[in-house]
N, C-alpha and C positions, 0 to 999 in steps of 0.2 A: 211338630216343635222342638227344635235342637239347640241348644246351649253351645257356640262354638268354643267358647274356653271360660275357665273361671282364674281370674287371678287373687290368691289369698295371700296373706302376711308373712314374711319369712319362716316364721316360728312354725308355720303348716295349721296351725288352730287359728279357729275364727272366736275372736276374743269382743266382750264389749267394748265400743268405742272403737273398732276399728272397719273400715270399710270394705264391705265383700262388692267386688264390680266383676260382672260377667257382660261376655259379649255373646250378642243374641243376633240370630239372623230375623229379621223381620219388626214388629214393633214391640219396643220394649216395654212396654207397660201390659201387654199381654203375658208377660212371661213374671211378673210379680210374685204371682199365686205361687208359680211352680217352684221359685227360687225359695219363696218363704217357707212353703212345704220341706225343702232339701234343709232348711237351716234347721227348720223346728224339728227333723227326722233325725239330725246330731246331735242337738242341745235343745230341748224342750224349753227351757226355763232362760234362754238366750232373749234378750229384750230385742226388738228390729224397730228402732224409732222412725225409719223413714224408708222409703223405696224411690226410687227417680233416674231417670237415664241421665246418660253422661254429660248430655248435653245441659241438663236442668243442672246438675252438682256443679258445672262447671261454671252456670250462670252465676248459682249461688255464692261461690267462690271468688267471682269477678265483685259481684255487689260487696264483699266486704273489701276488697283491695280497691275498688271505687271509693268508697268510704275512708279508708285510710289516704287515700291519694289527695281526698279532699281535705283531709284533717292536717296532712303534711304542707300541703300549698299553703292553708290557713297560719299554720306556723311561720313557714318561708316569707310569708305575705309581711306576719308579726317580725320576723328578724330582720328584715329589709327595712320595714320603718324604724325600729329602733338602731338598725345603724344610720339612716339618714338623719335623725334625730342625733345619735353622736357627735355625725360629724358636721351636724349644725352647730351643735354646742363648741366643739374644740373652734371650729373658724371663728364662733361669735366672741371665745374667750380669746383665742390669737388676738382680735382685734381689740378687744378691751384691753388688754393688756399693754399694747401699744400705744394706747390715747395720748400720751405724752410726747411720745416721736411723732405721731402721725399731726398733731397739733405743731410740733416744729416746723413739718415739712408743708402742710398748708401755710402757714406763717412764711416761708421762703418760697411761695408760689406754685404747691404742688398742686394738681386738680384732683380732683374726686377719682376721676379715671387713674390717673397716676398713681395714685395710692392704692385702688384698688388692684392693680397689674403687678405691683410691688408684692402685696398680701397675696395673692393667688400664684403669683411666680413662686415663691418660699414656699408655697403647701402644696404646691402643683407633685413635686418630685411625690412626698409622702401619700398622696390620694392616688396617684396613677399606680405608683407601685404596691399598694393596697388593693387595687381594684387588678392587676394585672396578677396577682398571686392568688385574690379569690376567684378570679373566673378559673384559671389552671387547675384548683382544687376542687372548683364546682364541675368542671368539664370530666375530670380525674373521676372523682365520686360518681357522676351520674354514668359512666362507662363500667365503672364494674359494678354498679348496682344492676347495669342493663345486662350485664354477663350472669351475674349470678341470680338472677327471676327474669322468668319468659315474659312476666308481664308489667314491668318497666321499661320504658321509652328514655331514653334522653333527650332534654331539653333541645329544640331549636337553636340556632345561630341569633333567629330574632330576640329570642327570651333572653338570652345572656346579654346583647345590645339593649335591649330594655333595660332591662334590670340595671346593667353597668350606666347607662344612661340617667336612670333615676339617680342612684346614688352618685355620679357627677356632678349632675345639675344642682346638688343641694348645697356644695360649697360655694360656689358665686350666687345662690340667692341670701346664705348667710351673709355673706361680705356686703352686698349692698344692703342688707337691713341692717347693720352695725357702723356701717361707715359713716362720717357725720356730712351733713348736708353742703 
C-alpha cells in the first residue's frame, strides 16, 4: 500500500473543518484506516467526520449545486411570471387609459384589428427594447458565471428564444383581452 501524495492546506497544518485529500494507487477505501491512523498520530483529538473517495466527494458537492440550480431555476421562472404579469398590466393599463380615443376611432370606422395594430405598434418599441436589453444581460451574465465556476453551463439559444417568446406573447394577449368588441 503506497500513498502517492497528500494535499494539505496552505498553512501546512490540518485543522478541523479542512479536507485532507490523498492520492492513492488502488482502492481508496482500503487506505481509509491508514490515513485515519496517520491523522490520529499527528493529532489524536482531531475529529474525523467522514472518509470518502474524490469521486464520492465531488458527487456530494454536485448534489448541493444541483439543489441550488433547481432553486435558481424556480426563482427564474417566478421572475419570468412576474415580468409577464407586469407587461400584461402595462398593456392593459395603456389600453384602458385610451378608452375615449379608442371609442372615437371606432365611431369613425376603425376596426378592432386597426386599433390593435395601433396600440401594439406604439408599444412594440419599448417591448422589443426591453427584450433585447434583457437578453444581452442574460447572455453576458451566463458567460461570466460559466467562466467563474466549472459547474455552470450557459443556457442554450432555444432557452433564450422560449423565454423571450413567452414574454413577447404577453402583450398581444393583454391587448386582445382589453380591446372593445
